[in-house]
C-alpha positions in Angstrom: 0.0 0.0 0.0 2.8 2.4 0.8 4.4 1.8 -2.6 1.0 2.6 -4.3 0.7 5.8 -2.4 4.3 6.8 -3.2 3.7 6.1 -6.9 0.4 8.2 -6.8 2.3 11.1 -5.1 5.0 11.0 -7.8 2.4 11.3 -10.6 1.3 14.7 -9.2 4.8 16.1 -9.3 6.1 18.1 -12.2 8.8 17.0 -14.5 11.3 19.4 -12.9 10.4 18.1 -9.4 11.0 14.5 -10.5 14.3 15.4 -12.2 15.4 17.1 -9.0 14.6 13.9 -7.0 16.5 11.9 -9.6 19.5 14.2 -9.3 19.5 13.8 -5.5 19.5 10.1 -5.9 22.4 10.2 -8.4 24.4 12.4 -6.0 23.8 10.0 -3.1 24.8 7.0 -5.2 27.9 8.7 -6.6 29.1 9.8 -3.1 28.6 6.3 -1.6 26.3 7.7 1.0 23.9 4.8 0.9 23.9 1.4 2.6 23.3 -1.6 0.4 19.6 -2.0 1.3 19.0 1.7 0.8 20.9 1.6 -2.5 18.6 -1.0 -3.9 15.5 1.0 -2.9 17.0 4.2 -4.4 17.9 2.5 -7.7 14.2 1.2 -7.9 13.0 4.7 -7.2 15.3 6.1 -9.8 14.0 3.7 -12.4 10.4 4.7 -11.6 11.4 8.4 -11.9 13.1 7.8 -15.3 10.0 5.9 -16.5 7.7 8.8 -15.3 9.9 11.5 -16.9 10.1 9.5 -20.2 6.4 9.3 -20.3 6.0 13.0 -19.7 8.4 13.8 -22.5 6.6 11.4 -24.9 3.2 13.0 -24.1 4.7 16.5 -24.5 6.2 15.5 -27.8 2.9 14.1 -29.1 1.0 17.3 -28.0 3.6 19.5 -29.7 3.5 17.5 -32.9 -0.3 17.8 -32.9 -0.2 21.5 -32.3 2.3 22.0 -35.1 0.2 19.9 -37.5 -3.0 21.8 -36.6 -1.2 25.1 -37.1 0.1 23.9 -40.5 -3.4 22.9 -41.6 -4.9 26.2 -40.5 -2.2 28.1 -42.6 -3.2 26.3 -45.8 
């Protein structure tokens, strides 16, 4: 249940907020701040953030393509 709540909370954050969390995780991993058990959880979280951000980028790309196509049609 906690995992589901965490995922739902992530979905409400912006792309910039998610990237900031990812950068924090990367810094923690790079500086060897994490214990092994914590490292595994942070890597899982990082993968979730990457998937979330990738999806946001794909949706934005699709919307931009549509807007440009609509604009092109209106100009003709």
